[in-house]
C-alpha positions in Angstrom: -0.5 2.6 -8.1 -0.8 3.6 -4.6 1.6 2.5 -2.3 -0.4 0.3 -0.5 -1.3 -1.7 -4.1 2.3 -1.9 -4.5 3.2 -3.4 -1.0 0.1 -5.8 -1.7 1.0 -7.0 -5.0 4.6 -7.3 -3.9 3.5 -9.4 -0.9 1.0 -11.8 -3.5 3.8 -12.1 -5.6 5.8 -13.8 -3.1 3.1 -15.8 -1.9 2.9 -17.2 -5.4 6.3 -17.5 -6.0 5.9 -21.4 -5.6 3.8 -23.7 -8.1 0.1 -23.6 -7.4 -2.6 -25.1 -8.7 -5.7 -22.8 -9.9 -6.6 -21.6 -6.2 -10.4 -20.2 -4.9 -10.7 -16.8 -3.3 -11.3 -18.7 -0.1 -7.6 -20.2 -0.4 -6.2 -17.0 -1.7 -7.1 -15.4 1.3 -6.3 -18.2 3.4 -2.7 -18.1 2.6 -2.8 -14.5 3.0 -4.1 -14.3 6.5 -1.2 -17.1 7.2 1.7 -15.2 5.5 0.5 -12.3 8.0 0.5 -14.1 10.8 -3.1 -14.5 11.3 -5.9 -11.9 11.4 -6.2 -11.3 14.9 -2.0 -11.1 15.2 -2.3 -8.6 12.4 -4.7 -6.3 13.8 -3.0 -6.6 16.9 -0.2 -3.9 15.2 -0.5 -0.5 16.2 1.9 1.2 13.3 4.2 -0.1 10.1 7.1 1.7 9.1 7.6 0.9 5.0 11.5 2.1 3.7 12.6 2.0 0.3 14.4 3.1 -2.7 13.2 4.2 -5.7 14.3 4.7 -9.2 12.0 7.0 -11.6 12.4 8.3 -15.3 14.6 5.3 -16.2 16.6 6.2 -13.3 17.3 9.6 -14.6 15.8 10.6 -10.7 16.6 8.0 -7.8 15.4 8.7 -4.1 14.0 7.1 -0.8 10.9 7.0 0.3 9.7 6.3 4.0 5.7 5.4 4.7 5.1 5.5 8.7 1.0 4.0 9.0 -0.7 4.0 12.5 -4.1 2.8 13.3 -7.1 4.0 13.1 -5.9 5.3 9.7 -3.5 8.0 9.8 -0.2 7.9 7.6 2.7 10.1 6.8 4.8 9.7 4.1 8.3 11.1 3.0 9.5 10.8 -0.4 13.2 12.4 -1.4 14.4 13.1 -4.9 17.0 15.3 -6.0 17.2 16.6 -2.3 14.1 17.8 -2.4 11.5 16.2 0.0 7.6 15.8 -0.6 5.5 14.8 2.4 2.4 13.5 2.7 0.6 13.5 5.8 -3.4 12.3 7.1 -4.6 12.2 10.1 -7.8 10.0 9.6 -9.7 12.7 8.2 -7.9 15.7 6.8 -4.9 15.6 4.5 -1.7 17.6 3.9 1.1 17.8 1.2 4.3 20.0 0.7 5.2 19.5 -2.8 8.5 21.4 -3.9 8.3 19.9 -7.5 4.8 21.6 -7.7 6.0 25.0 -6.1 5.0 24.0 -2.5 7.2 24.7 0.1 4.4 25.1 2.6 1.9 22.5 3.8 -1.3 22.7 1.6 -4.7 21.0 1.9 -4.3 17.6 0.2 -7.1 17.8 -3.1 -10.0 15.3 -3.3 -8.2 13.0 -5.3 -4.4 12.5 -3.3 -7.1 12.7 -0.2 -9.1 9.5 -1.2 -5.5 8.0 -2.2 -4.2 8.8 1.8 -7.3 7.3 2.9 -6.7 4.0 1.0 -3.1 3.9 2.2 -3.5 4.6 6.0 -6.3 1.6 5.8 -4.0 -1.0 7.5 -5.7 -3.8 6.8 -6.7 -3.8 3.5 -8.8 -5.3 1.5 -7.8 -9.1 1.9 -8.0 -9.1 6.1 -11.0 -7.7 6.1 -14.3 -5.8 4.1 -16.0 -2.8 4.8 -19.9 -3.2 4.4 -21.0 -2.7 1.3 -17.4 -4.2 0.0 -16.8 -7.6 -1.9 -14.0 -9.5 -3.3 -14.2 -12.1 -6.0 -11.5 -14.0 -7.5 -11.6 -12.7 -11.4 -9.9 -15.5 -13.2 -6.5 -18.0 -13.5 -3.6 -17.5 -15.5 -1.0 -20.4 -16.5 2.7 -19.2 -16.2 5.3 -22.1 -17.5 2.6 -24.6 -17.6 1.0 -24.3 -14.1 -2.2 -22.7 -13.0 
């Protein structure tokens, strides 16, 4: 799962911490827009820095992660695990990666899959703030948790 999707999932889970009766897509979007201070205020943010700690393989490997995104679509992600640093960088068109776990100690061009993930992660707005032409959002359903829809 990409970092961006993890952050969105975390943000959404916080928004649903209170009991809510089956929301429509419009309700979900309105709540999200309110939580980020409004669409205009969010789009005025020029850069974002996210830091975290992660545990991999059931705690066998631990490390830190730092992601910096800057409009209009650049990104740098630094992951330090077992004293080795994995770096991903994206300038809006091209992506590079240093991955000592894969034997790369110098910047290498990102493969197509990694480049697609970087492109998605560098989009600070994401699909809940605005959809691009040809994209749409849909609420696929609801779930009942502790007798609350």
